[in-house]
N, CA, C and O atoms as a printed pandas DataFrame, in Angstrom:
     atom_number atom_name residue_name chain_id  residue_number  x_coord  y_coord  z_coord
0              1         N          MET        A               1  -90.723  189.501  199.718
1              2        CA          MET        A               1  -92.113  188.096  200.103
2              3         C          MET        A               1  -91.221  187.406  198.688
3              4         O          MET        A               1  -91.448  187.792  197.542
4              5         N          PRO        A               2  -90.241  186.385  199.011
5              6        CA          PRO        A               2  -89.534  185.743  197.790
6              7         C          PRO        A               2  -89.996  184.723  197.291
7              8         O          PRO        A               2  -90.577  183.812  197.881
8              9         N          LYS        A               3  -89.793  184.805  196.306
9             10        CA          LYS        A               3  -90.177  183.568  195.278
10            11         C          LYS        A               3  -90.147  182.228  194.842
11            12         O          LYS        A               3  -89.645  182.213  193.718
12            13         N          THR        A               4  -90.514  180.882  195.288
13            14        CA          THR        A               4  -90.613  180.274  195.516
14            15         C          THR        A               4  -90.499  179.519  194.151
15            16         O          THR        A               4  -91.535  179.568  193.487
16            17         N          ILE        A               5  -89.113  178.604  193.409
17            18        CA          ILE        A               5  -88.616  177.910  191.969
18            19         C          ILE        A               5  -89.197  176.875  192.289
19            20         O          ILE        A               5  -89.011  176.256  193.337
20            21         N          GLU        A               6  -90.141  176.523  191.201
21            22        CA          GLU        A               6  -91.155  175.266  190.938
22            23         C          GLU        A               6  -89.521  174.561  190.417
23            24         O          GLU        A               6  -88.679  175.266  189.861
24            25         N          THR        A               7  -89.334  173.293  190.676
25            26        CA          THR        A               7  -88.219  172.793  190.035
26            27         C          THR        A               7  -89.328  171.271  189.222
27            28         O          THR        A               7  -90.470  170.944  189.546
28            29         N          ASN        A               8  -88.426  170.646  188.139
29            30        CA          ASN        A               8  -89.030  169.467  186.949
30            31         C          ASN        A               8  -88.766  168.075  187.751
31            32         O          ASN        A               8  -87.711  167.821  188.332
32            33         N          PRO        A               9  -89.339  167.640  187.718
33            34        CA          PRO        A               9  -88.877  166.199  187.729
34            35         C          PRO        A               9  -86.838  166.160  187.154
35            36         O          PRO        A               9  -86.268  166.898  186.351
36            37         N          VAL        A              10  -86.383  165.227  187.820
37            38        CA          VAL        A              10  -85.412  164.771  186.536
38            39         C          VAL        A              10  -85.232  164.414  185.530
39            40         O          VAL        A              10  -85.884  163.380  185.383
40            41         N          LYS        A              11  -84.649  164.680  184.585
41            42        CA          LYS        A              11  -84.987  164.482  183.022
42            43         C          LYS        A              11  -83.234  164.319  182.757
43            44         O          LYS        A              11  -82.200  164.973  182.892
44            45         N          ARG        A              12  -83.919  162.374  182.077
45            46        CA          ARG        A              12  -82.950  161.606  182.033
46            47         C          ARG        A              12  -83.195  161.371  179.419
47            48         O          ARG        A              12  -84.279  161.077  178.915
48            49         N          GLY        A              13  -82.308  161.543  178.838
49            50        CA          GLY        A              13  -82.219  161.363  177.770
50            51         C          GLY        A              13  -82.808  162.960  177.354
51            52         O          GLY        A              13  -82.448  164.120  177.553
52            53         N          ARG        A              14  -84.165  162.106  176.512
53            54        CA          ARG        A              14  -85.056  163.084  175.250
54            55         C          ARG        A              14  -85.756  164.033  176.289
55            56         O          ARG        A              14  -86.673  164.169  175.479
56            57         N          GLY        A              15  -86.085  164.672  177.152
57            58        CA          GLY        A              15  -86.218  165.251  178.188
58            59         C          GLY        A              15  -87.939  164.245  179.335
59            60         O          GLY        A              15  -88.929  164.561  179.994
60            61         N          ARG        A              16  -87.128  162.882  178.795
61            62        CA          ARG        A              16  -88.074  162.708  180.299
62            63         C          ARG        A              16  -88.033  162.074  181.235
63            64         O          ARG        A              16  -87.502  160.971  181.365
64            65         N          SER        A              17  -88.542  162.641  181.938
65            66        CA          SER        A              17  -88.645  161.840  183.917
66            67         C          SER        A              17  -88.853  160.555  184.152
67            68         O          SER        A              17  -89.808  159.924  183.699
68            69         N          ARG        A              18  -87.908  160.065  184.924
69            70        CA          ARG        A              18  -87.078  159.267  185.245
70            71         C          ARG        A              18  -88.775  158.484  185.990
71            72         O          ARG        A              18  -89.755  158.853  186.636
72            73         N          LYS        A              19  -88.006  156.748  185.101
73            74        CA          LYS        A              19  -89.431  156.072  185.353
74            75         C          LYS        A              19  -88.803  155.334  187.132
75            76         O          LYS        A              19  -89.680  155.005  187.930
76            77         N          TYR        A              20  -87.398  155.176  187.508
77            78        CA          TYR        A              20  -87.525  153.791  188.162
78            79         C          TYR        A              20  -86.656  155.025  189.028
79            80         O          TYR        A              20  -86.195  155.855  188.245
80            81         N          ALA        A              21  -86.245  155.396  190.921
81            82        CA          ALA        A              21  -85.055  155.913  191.508
82            83         C          ALA        A              21  -83.888  155.509  190.952
83            84         O          ALA        A              21  -83.082  156.341  190.534
84            85         N          ASN        A              22  -83.626  153.971  190.871
85            86        CA          ASN        A              22  -82.217  153.624  190.636
86            87         C          ASN        A              22  -82.259  152.405  189.779
87            88         O          ASN        A              22  -83.312  151.840  189.486
88            89         N          ASP        A              23  -81.101  152.026  189.395
89            90        CA          ASP        A              23  -81.073  150.716  188.670
90            91         C          ASP        A              23  -81.593  149.420  189.556
91            92         O          ASP        A              23  -81.777  148.769  188.528
92            93         N          ALA        A              24  -81.806  148.917  190.123
93            94        CA          ALA        A              24  -82.101  148.189  191.562
94            95         C          ALA        A              24  -83.856  147.983  190.864
95            96         O          ALA        A              24  -84.387  147.042  190.274
96            97         N          ASP        A              25  -84.243  149.035  191.184
97            98        CA          ASP        A              25  -85.829  149.359  191.006
98            99         C          ASP        A              25  -86.566  148.480  189.106
99           100         O          ASP        A              25  -87.647  147.976  188.803
100          101         N          ARG        A              26  -85.203  148.735  188.294
101          102        CA          ARG        A              26  -85.440  148.757  187.328
102          103         C          ARG        A              26  -85.493  147.508  186.935
103          104         O          ARG        A              26  -86.421  146.930  186.368
104          105         N          ILE        A              27  -84.156  146.990  187.352
105          106        CA          ILE        A              27  -84.224  145.132  187.395
106          107         C          ILE        A              27  -85.413  144.283  187.956
107          108         O          ILE        A              27  -85.915  143.413  187.244
108          109         N          GLU        A              28  -85.952  144.565  189.443
109          110        CA          GLU        A              28  -86.814  144.340  189.862
110          111         C          GLU        A              28  -87.722  144.570  189.151
111          112         O          GLU        A              28  -87.446  143.661  188.368
112          113         N          ALA        A              29  -88.473  144.945  188.785
113          114        CA          ALA        A              29  -89.601  145.583  187.437
114          115         C          ALA        A              29  -89.264  144.702  186.616
115          116         O          ALA        A              29  -90.158  143.858  186.562
116          117         N          GLU        A              30  -88.256  144.418  185.811
117          118        CA          GLU        A              30  -88.438  144.165  184.949
118          119         C          GLU        A              30  -88.234  142.805  185.578
119          120         O          GLU        A              30  -88.388  142.781  186.799
120          121         N          ALA        A              31  -88.037  142.096  185.206
121          122        CA          ALA        A              31  -87.971  140.378  186.217
122          123         C          ALA        A              31  -89.531  140.041  186.204
123          124         O          ALA        A              31  -90.108  139.153  185.576
124          125         N          GLY        A              32  -90.223  141.320  187.365
125          126        CA          GLY        A              32  -91.516  140.483  188.100
126          127         C          GLY        A              32  -92.569  140.536  185.561
127          128         O          GLY        A              32  -93.162  139.634  184.970
128          129         N          ARG        A              33  -92.248  141.881  185.118
129          130        CA          ARG        A              33  -92.450  141.299  183.640
130          131         C          ARG        A              33  -92.336  140.444  183.168
131          132         O          ARG        A              33  -93.293  139.952  182.571
132          133         N          ARG        A              34  -90.984  139.770  183.198
133          134        CA          ARG        A              34  -90.612  138.314  183.080
134          135         C          ARG        A              34  -91.598  137.275  183.475
135          136         O          ARG        A              34  -92.450  136.674  182.820
136          137         N          ALA        A              35  -91.226  137.224  184.808
137          138        CA          ALA        A              35  -92.268  135.987  185.530
138          139         C          ALA        A              35  -93.736  136.045  184.800
139          140         O          ALA        A              35  -94.207  134.952  184.484
140          141         N          ASP        A              36  -94.431  137.111  184.532
141          142        CA          ASP        A              36  -95.957  137.731  184.825
142          143         C          ASP        A              36  -95.625  136.806  183.037
143          144         O          ASP        A              36  -96.420  135.907  182.763
144          145         N          LYS        A              37  -94.517  137.108  182.031
145          146        CA          LYS        A              37  -95.149  136.332  181.280
146          147         C          LYS        A              37  -94.895  135.996  180.628
147          148         O          LYS        A              37  -95.157  136.154  179.436
148          149         N          ALA        A              38  -93.608  134.740  181.706
149          150        CA          ALA        A              38  -93.143  133.275  181.310
150          151         C          ALA        A              38  -94.791  132.427  182.576
151          152         O          ALA        A              38  -95.311  131.347  182.854
152          153         N          ALA        A              39  -94.862  133.425  182.784
153          154        CA          ALA        A              39  -96.430  132.537  183.589
154          155         C          ALA        A              39  -97.720  132.562  182.854
155          156         O          ALA        A              39  -98.633  131.754  183.022
156          157         N          LEU        A              40  -97.714  133.841  181.791
157          158        CA          LEU        A              40  -99.391  133.292  181.257
158          159         C          LEU        A              40  -98.919  132.331  179.802
159          160         O          LEU        A              40  -99.809  131.838  179.110
160          161         N          ALA        A              41  -97.159  132.101  179.375
161          162        CA          ALA        A              41  -97.316  131.244  178.734
162          163         C          ALA        A              41  -97.406  129.999  178.870
163          164         O          ALA        A              41  -97.653  128.995  178.201
164          165         N          ALA        A              42  -97.121  130.331  179.997
165          166        CA          ALA        A              42  -97.161  128.369  180.317
166          167         C          ALA        A              42  -99.052  127.840  181.167
167          168         O          ALA        A              42  -99.379  126.867  181.848
168          169         N          ILE        A              43  -99.641  128.744  180.786
169          170        CA          ILE        A              43 -100.774  129.276  181.096
170          171         C          ILE        A              43 -101.454  128.423  179.689
171          172         O          ILE        A              43 -102.039  127.356  179.503
172          173         N          ALA        A              44 -101.061  129.409  178.980
173          174        CA          ALA        A              44 -101.325  129.223  177.831
174          175         C          ALA        A              44 -101.148  128.017  177.020
175          176         O          ALA        A              44 -101.971  127.435  176.313
176          177         N          LYS        A              45  -99.285  127.616  177.375
177          178        CA          LYS        A              45  -99.916  126.379  177.241
178          179         C          LYS        A              45 -100.174  125.007  177.514
179          180         O          LYS        A              45  -99.957  124.113  176.695
180          181         N          ARG        A              46 -100.888  124.734  179.285
181          182        CA          ARG        A              46 -101.250  124.062  179.653
182          183         C          ARG        A              46 -102.376  123.997  178.175
183          184         O          ARG        A              46 -102.411  123.420  177.088
184          185         N          ASP        A              47 -103.399  125.215  179.144
185          186        CA          ASP        A              47 -105.121  125.264  177.811
186          187         C          ASP        A              47 -104.887  124.808  176.439
187          188         O          ASP        A              47 -105.825  124.216  175.906
188          189         N          VAL        A              48 -103.556  125.011  175.613
189          190        CA          VAL        A              48 -103.355  123.794  173.890
190          191         C          VAL        A              48 -103.379  122.321  174.245
191          192         O          VAL        A              48 -104.101  121.505  173.672
192          193         N          ASP        A              49 -101.935  121.836  175.942
193          194        CA          ASP        A              49 -102.060  121.312  176.055
194          195         C          ASP        A              49 -102.885  120.126  176.075
195          196         O          ASP        A              49 -102.869  119.133  175.348
196          197         N          ASP        A              50 -103.986  120.598  177.569
197          198        CA          ASP        A              50 -105.367  119.890  176.946
198          199         C          ASP        A              50 -106.524  119.871  176.320
199          200         O          ASP        A              50 -107.504  119.190  176.620
200          201         N          ALA        A              51 -106.370  120.920  175.094
201          202        CA          ALA        A              51 -106.914  120.557  174.219
202          203         C          ALA        A              51 -106.458  119.782  173.148
203          204         O          ALA        A              51 -106.910  119.002  172.310
204          205         N          LEU        A              52 -105.785  120.099  173.361
205          206        CA          LEU        A              52 -105.336  118.536  172.678
206          207         C          LEU        A              52 -105.405  117.380  172.991
207          208         O          LEU        A              52 -105.661  116.644  172.038
208          209         N          LYS        A              53 -105.261  116.799  174.122
209          210        CA          LYS        A              53 -105.849  115.392  174.633
210          211         C          LYS        A              53 -107.125  115.064  174.948
211          212         O          LYS        A              53 -107.518  114.154  175.677
212          213         N          LYS        A              54 -107.803  115.951  174.286
213          214        CA          LYS        A              54 -109.195  115.623  174.081
214          215         C          LYS        A              54 -109.501  115.388  172.778
215          216         O          LYS        A              54 -109.146  116.058  171.808
216          217         N          PRO        A              55 -110.489  113.950  172.803
217          218        CA          PRO        A              55 -110.532  113.937  171.054
218          219         C          PRO        A              55 -111.612  114.817  170.714
219          220         O          PRO        A              55 -112.564  115.318  171.314
220          221         N          ILE        A              56 -110.939  114.847  169.035
221          222        CA          ILE        A              56 -112.691  115.599  168.276
222          223         C          ILE        A              56 -113.879  114.962  167.850
223          224         O          ILE        A              56 -113.955  114.127  166.949
224          225         N          GLU        A              57 -114.845  115.420  168.576
225          226        CA          GLU        A              57 -116.333  114.822  168.037
226          227         C          GLU        A              57 -116.365  114.577  166.435
227          228         O          GLU        A              57 -116.350  113.356  166.589
228          229         N          ILE        A              58 -116.389  114.685  165.361
229          230        CA          ILE        A              58 -116.864  114.051  164.073
230          231         C          ILE        A              58 -118.048  113.722  163.841
231          232         O          ILE        A              58 -118.536  112.634  164.144
232          233         N          LEU        A              59 -118.899  115.073  163.010
233          234        CA          LEU        A              59 -120.294  115.331  163.462
234          235         C          LEU        A              59 -120.572  114.780  161.277
235          236         O          LEU        A              59 -121.230  113.846  160.819
236          237         N          LEU        A              60 -119.808  115.768  160.590
237          238        CA          LEU        A              60 -119.899  115.662  159.495
238          239         C          LEU        A              60 -119.219  114.660  158.996
239          240         O          LEU        A              60 -118.062  114.577  159.407
240          241         N          ILE        A              61 -119.484  114.062  158.422
241          242        CA          ILE        A              61 -118.244  113.246  156.716
242          243         C          ILE        A              61 -118.161  113.492  155.792
243          244         O          ILE        A              61 -119.311  113.715  155.413
244          245         N          THR        A              62 -117.229  113.700  154.692
245          246        CA          THR        A              62 -117.490  113.015  152.778
246          247         C          THR        A              62 -118.940  112.131  152.538
247          248         O          THR        A              62 -119.657  111.599  153.386
248          249         N          ILE        A              63 -119.072  112.179  151.201
249          250        CA          ILE        A              63 -119.305  110.489  151.028
250          251         C          ILE        A              63 -118.838  110.639  150.794
251          252         O          ILE        A              63 -118.923  111.814  151.151
252          253         N          THR        A              64 -117.382  110.589  149.929
253          254        CA          THR        A              64 -116.354  109.204  150.016
254          255         C          THR        A              64 -116.029  108.644  151.470
255          256         O          THR        A              64 -116.324  107.456  151.602
256          257         N          GLN        A              65 -115.758  108.949  152.022
257          258        CA          GLN        A              65 -116.345  108.554  153.578
258          259         C          GLN        A              65 -117.070  107.191  153.432
259          260         O          GLN        A              65 -116.846  105.993  153.259
260          261         N          ALA        A              66 -118.818  108.751  153.735
261          262        CA          ALA        A              66 -119.585  107.300  154.306
262          263         C          ALA        A              66 -119.645  106.310  152.881
263          264         O          ALA        A              66 -120.080  105.181  153.105
264          265         N          ALA        A              67 -119.329  106.549  151.700
265          266        CA          ALA        A              67 -119.404  104.870  150.986
266          267         C          ALA        A              67 -118.513  103.960  151.902
267          268         O          ALA        A              67 -118.775  102.790  152.183
268          269         N          GLN        A              68 -117.104  104.878  152.447
269          270        CA          GLN        A              68 -116.389  103.541  152.517
270          271         C          GLN        A              68 -116.875  103.491  153.570
271          272         O          GLN        A              68 -116.833  102.293  153.851
272          273         N          ALA        A              69 -117.253  103.925  154.241
273          274        CA          ALA        A              69 -118.153  103.869  155.817
274          275         C          ALA        A              69 -118.928  102.118  155.541
275          276         O          ALA        A              69 -118.542  101.171  156.227
276          277         N          LEU        A              70 -120.049  101.947  154.429
277          278        CA          LEU        A              70 -121.417  101.890  154.407
278          279         C          LEU        A              70 -120.421  100.491  153.674
279          280         O          LEU        A              70 -120.777   99.416  154.158
280          281         N          GLN        A              71 -119.019  100.331  152.389
281          282        CA          GLN        A              71 -118.559   99.277  152.028
282          283         C          GLN        A              71 -120.056   99.445  151.101
283          284         O          GLN        A              71 -120.868   98.520  151.145
284          285         N          VAL        A              72 -120.390  100.886  150.139
285          286        CA          VAL        A              72 -120.508  100.636  148.856
286          287         C          VAL        A              72 -120.110  101.709  148.028
287          288         O          VAL        A              72 -119.191  102.410  148.450
288          289         N          SER        A              73 -120.714  102.031  146.719
289          290        CA          SER        A              73 -120.095  103.497  146.106
290          291         C          SER        A              73 -120.325  104.327  146.149
291          292         O          SER        A              73 -121.244  104.412  146.963
292          293         N          GLU        A              74 -119.989  105.627  145.590
293          294        CA          GLU        A              74 -120.269  106.859  145.912
294          295         C          GLU        A              74 -121.371  107.515  144.884
295          296         O          GLU        A              74 -121.610  108.720  144.815
296          297         N          GLY        A              75 -121.934  106.591  144.177
297          298        CA          GLY        A              75 -123.123  106.472  143.321
298          299         C          GLY        A              75 -124.558  106.351  143.931
299          300         O          GLY        A              75 -125.512  107.128  143.886
300          301         N          THR        A              76 -124.335  104.615  144.761
301          302        CA          THR        A              76 -125.237  104.137  146.414
302          303         C          THR        A              76 -125.796  105.757  146.872
303          304         O          THR        A              76 -126.924  106.212  146.681
304          305         N          ILE        A              77 -124.354  106.598  147.679
305          306        CA          ILE        A              77 -124.546  107.323  148.793
306          307         C          ILE        A              77 -125.315  108.824  148.044
307          308         O          ILE        A              77 -125.675  109.823  148.666
308          309         N          TRP        A              78 -125.416  108.587  146.534
309          310        CA          TRP        A              78 -125.609  109.207  146.469
310          311         C          TRP        A              78 -127.460  109.465  145.610
311          312         O          TRP        A              78 -128.186  110.280  145.040
312          313         N          ASN        A              79 -127.367  108.182  146.067
313          314        CA          ASN        A              79 -128.537  108.013  145.348
314          315         C          ASN        A              79 -129.437  107.750  146.530
315          316         O          ASN        A              79 -130.617  107.943  146.237
316          317         N          LEU        A              80 -129.234  107.354  147.821
317          318        CA          LEU        A              80 -129.517  106.901  148.750
318          319         C          LEU        A              80 -130.349  108.970  149.327
319          320         O          LEU        A              80 -131.463  109.237  149.776
320          321         N          MET        A              81 -128.999  110.039  148.962
321          322        CA          MET        A              81 -129.563  111.486  149.328
322          323         C          MET        A              81 -130.781  111.699  148.326
323          324         O          MET        A              81 -131.928  111.948  148.698
324          325         N          ARG        A              82 -130.335  111.553  146.883
325          326        CA          ARG        A              82 -131.316  111.697  146.546
326          327         C          ARG        A              82 -133.186  111.368  146.868
327          328         O          ARG        A              82 -134.268  111.913  146.651
328          329         N          ASP        A              83 -132.724  110.320  147.408
329          330        CA          ASP        A              83 -134.238  109.683  147.167
330          331         C          ASP        A              83 -134.515  110.425  148.701
331          332         O          ASP        A              83 -135.628  110.922  148.529
332          333         N          GLY        A              84 -134.287  110.609  149.466
333          334        CA          GLY        A              84 -133.973  111.243  151.036
334          335         C          GLY        A              84 -134.216  110.542  152.102
335          336         O          GLY        A              84 -135.027  110.703  153.015
336          337         N          HIS        A              85 -132.778  109.088  151.722
337          338        CA          HIS        A              85 -133.505  108.149  152.703
338          339         C          HIS        A              85 -131.979  108.469  153.178
339          340         O          HIS        A              85 -131.650  107.644  154.030
340          341         N          LEU        A              86 -130.881  109.463  152.880
341          342        CA          LEU        A              86 -129.765  110.216  153.491
342          343         C          LEU        A              86 -129.467  111.427  154.424
343          344         O          LEU        A              86 -128.281  111.736  154.533
344          345         N          PRO        A              87 -130.218  112.016  154.982
345          346        CA          PRO        A              87 -130.313  113.494  155.103
346          347         C          PRO        A              87 -128.656  114.123  154.659
347          348         O          PRO        A              87 -127.610  113.478  154.731
348          349         N          PHE        A              88 -128.852  115.874  154.093
349          350        CA          PHE        A              88 -126.981  115.720  154.270
350          351         C          PHE        A              88 -127.018  117.370  154.529
351          352         O          PHE        A              88 -128.143  117.867  154.484
352          353         N          VAL        A              89 -126.307  117.938  154.699
353          354        CA          VAL        A              89 -125.938  119.592  154.796
354          355         C          VAL        A              89 -125.462  120.029  153.351
355          356         O          VAL        A              89 -124.976  119.078  152.739
356          357         N          LYS        A              90 -125.473  121.193  152.663
357          358        CA          LYS        A              90 -124.531  122.354  151.987
358          359         C          LYS        A              90 -123.556  122.755  153.081
359          360         O          LYS        A              90 -123.981  122.997  154.210
360          361         N          ILE        A              91 -122.231  122.837  152.780
361          362        CA          ILE        A              91 -121.211  124.251  153.182
362          363         C          ILE        A              91 -120.602  124.377  152.315
363          364         O          ILE        A              91 -120.038  123.367  151.893
364          365         N          ASN        A              92 -120.426  125.505  151.696
365          366        CA          ASN        A              92 -119.890  126.473  151.304
366          367         C          ASN        A              92 -120.179  125.013  149.698
367          368         O          ASN        A              92 -119.244  124.267  149.409
368          369         N          GLY        A              93 -120.939  124.963  149.276
369          370        CA          GLY        A              93 -121.883  124.109  149.070
370          371         C          GLY        A              93 -121.686  122.620  148.154
371          372         O          GLY        A              93 -122.235  122.133  147.165
372          373         N          THR        A              94 -120.154  122.065  149.447
373          374        CA          THR        A              94 -120.048  120.701  149.624
374          375         C          THR        A              94 -121.224  120.705  150.495
375          376         O          THR        A              94 -121.811  121.491  151.238
376          377         N          ARG        A              95 -121.350  119.111  149.965
377          378        CA          ARG        A              95 -122.464  118.756  150.750
378          379         C          ARG        A              95 -121.915  116.739  151.534
379          380         O          ARG        A              95 -121.560  115.651  151.081
380          381         N          ARG        A              96 -122.176  117.338  152.783
381          382        CA          ARG        A              96 -121.973  116.988  154.156
382          383         C          ARG        A              96 -122.660  116.016  154.630
383          384         O          ARG        A              96 -123.613  116.584  155.163
384          385         N          ILE        A              97 -122.828  114.529  154.828
385          386        CA          ILE        A              97 -123.093  113.629  155.710
386          387         C          ILE        A              97 -123.483  113.515  157.529
387          388         O          ILE        A              97 -122.587  113.408  158.365
388          389         N          MET        A              98 -124.690  113.557  157.823
389          390        CA          MET        A              98 -124.513  114.004  159.541
390          391         C          MET        A              98 -123.639  111.859  159.541
391          392         O          MET        A              98 -123.780  111.052  158.623
392          393         N          LEU        A              99 -122.912  111.636  160.786
393          394        CA          LEU        A              99 -122.385  110.442  160.676
394          395         C          LEU        A              99 -123.650  110.272  161.344
395          396         O          LEU        A              99 -124.349  109.839  160.428
396          397         N          ASP        A             100 -124.710  110.369  162.820
397          398        CA          ASP        A             100 -125.566  110.302  163.634
398          399         C          ASP        A             100 -126.658  109.587  162.602
399          400         O          ASP        A             100 -127.376  108.617  162.844
400          401         N          GLU        A             101 -126.550  110.459  161.225
401          402        CA          GLU        A             101 -127.983  110.546  160.239
402          403         C          GLU        A             101 -126.996  108.752  159.021
403          404         O          GLU        A             101 -127.581  107.917  158.331
404          405         N          LEU        A             102 -126.087  108.833  159.189
405          406        CA          LEU        A             102 -124.952  107.170  159.334
406          407         C          LEU        A             102 -125.431  106.298  159.069
407          408         O          LEU        A             102 -125.763  105.602  158.109
408          409         N          LYS        A             103 -125.476  106.458  161.126
409          410        CA          LYS        A             103 -124.607  104.993  161.481
410          411         C          LYS        A             103 -126.799  105.194  161.417
411          412         O          LYS        A             103 -127.136  105.185  160.234
412          413         N          GLN        A             104 -127.690  105.300  162.103
413          414        CA          GLN        A             104 -129.192  104.938  161.746
414          415         C          GLN        A             104 -129.295  104.113  160.539
415          416         O          GLN        A             104 -129.394  102.892  160.665
416          417         N          LEU        A             105 -129.284  104.600  159.511
417          418        CA          LEU        A             105 -129.687  104.492  158.110
418          419         C          LEU        A             105 -129.238  102.674  158.037
419          420         O          LEU        A             105 -130.024  101.794  157.685
420          421         N          ALA        A             106 -126.990  102.326  158.706
421          422        CA          ALA        A             106 -127.030  101.582  158.864
422          423         C          ALA        A             106 -127.628  100.535  159.153
423          424         O          ALA        A             106 -127.688   99.521  158.458
424          425         N          SER        A             107 -128.276  100.778  160.567
425          426        CA          SER        A             107 -128.632  100.009  161.358
426          427         C          SER        A             107 -130.142   99.607  160.658
427          428         O          SER        A             107 -130.547   98.449  160.563
428          429         N          THR        A             108 -130.895  100.834  160.181
429          430        CA          THR        A             108 -132.155  100.180  160.051
430          431         C          THR        A             108 -132.271  100.027  159.030
431          432         O          THR        A             108 -133.208   99.249  158.848
432          433         N          GLY        A             109 -131.581  100.513  157.644
433          434        CA          GLY        A             109 -131.943  100.667  156.255
434          435         C          GLY        A             109 -133.227  101.467  154.927
435          436         O          GLY        A             109 -132.780  102.599  154.747
436          437         N          THR        A             110 -133.723  101.400  154.585
437          438        CA          THR        A             110 -134.518  101.823  153.497
438          439         C          THR        A             110 -135.792  101.553  154.560
439          440         O          THR        A             110 -135.951  100.747  155.477
440          441         N          GLN        A             111 -136.304  102.213  154.208
441          442        CA          GLN        A             111 -137.716  101.513  154.434
442          443         C          GLN        A             111 -138.389  100.309  153.013
443          444         O          GLN        A             111 -139.094   99.343  152.719
444          445         N          GLU        A             112 -137.829  100.951  152.745
445          446        CA          GLU        A             112 -138.538   99.653  150.888
446          447         C          GLU        A             112 -136.579   98.484  151.187
447          448         O          GLU        A             112 -136.208   98.072  150.088
448          449         N          HIS        A             113 -135.874   98.181  152.012
449          450        CA          HIS        A             113 -135.395   97.671  152.599
450          451         C          HIS        A             113 -135.541   96.597  153.080
451          452         O          HIS        A             113 -135.360   95.416  152.782
452          453         N          GLN        A             114 -136.097   97.502  154.317
453          454        CA          GLN        A             114 -137.128   96.716  155.535
454          455         C          GLN        A             114 -138.083   95.881  154.714
455          456         O          GLN        A             114 -137.928   94.663  154.789
456          457         N          ARG        A             115 -139.726   96.675  153.401
457          458        CA          ARG        A             115 -140.778   96.191  153.687
458          459         C          ARG        A             115 -139.565   94.535  152.298
459          460         O          ARG        A             115 -139.503   93.305  152.288
460          461         N          ASP        A             116 -139.033   95.504  151.598
461          462        CA          ASP        A             116 -138.302   93.714  151.010
462          463         C          ASP        A             116 -138.064   92.403  151.828
463          464         O          ASP        A             116 -138.482   91.274  151.573
464          465         N          SER        A             117 -137.389   92.772  152.740
465          466        CA          SER        A             117 -136.733   91.932  153.923
466          467         C          SER        A             117 -137.699   91.028  154.454
467          468         O          SER        A             117 -137.453   89.886  154.843
468          469         N          HIS        A             118 -139.475   91.932  154.451
469          470        CA          HIS        A             118 -140.440   91.186  155.503
470          471         C          HIS        A             118 -141.157   90.275  153.992
471          472         O          HIS        A             118 -140.973   89.060  154.062
472          473         N          GLU        A             119 -141.344   90.395  153.676
473          474        CA          GLU        A             119 -141.626   89.877  152.232
474          475         C          GLU        A             119 -141.115   88.566  151.268
475          476         O          GLU        A             119 -141.629   87.615  150.678
476          477         N          LEU        A             120 -140.026   89.036  151.454
477          478        CA          LEU        A             120 -138.918   87.804  151.826
478          479         C          LEU        A             120 -139.054   86.801  152.496
479          480         O          LEU        A             120 -139.448   85.919  151.734
480          481         N          TYR        A             121 -138.914   86.288  153.866
481          482        CA          TYR        A             121 -138.886   85.443  155.132
482          483         C          TYR        A             121 -140.227   85.337  155.093
483          484         O          TYR        A             121 -140.536   84.156  155.257
484          485         N          ALA        A             122 -141.359   86.177  154.921
485          486        CA          ALA        A             122 -142.809   85.922  154.454
486          487         C          ALA        A             122 -142.921   84.955  154.084
487          488         O          ALA        A             122 -143.035   84.025  154.882
488          489         N          SER        A             123 -142.945   84.685  152.409
489          490        CA          SER        A             123 -142.989   83.606  151.664
490          491         C          SER        A             123 -142.467   82.294  152.214
491          492         O          SER        A             123 -142.504   81.276  151.523
């Protein structure tokens, strides 16, 4: 009985088998990979561009920004926070004021201010 000899795939270079049958197949595969990379880059760029077009909603502001918005001193803002008229949050040791709370304070004022103004107009 004759022995059959198994042959290994064609080797090239450092003992690796050939990935492509010919150069045309290799070039076609590389072109496909480049097209995929270009498509992914275009999608990522479009997503970033869309995100930059959307306005960012500001939720928290600094004490300086709050003072400028109300046209009062920073000390007044600190007093309002201390007295509980202006809620704040602490993030990494810095105090931030919620913009909605500042708007509410600007439109309604403090309870003391409302009481004083009613007494003034009642007299």
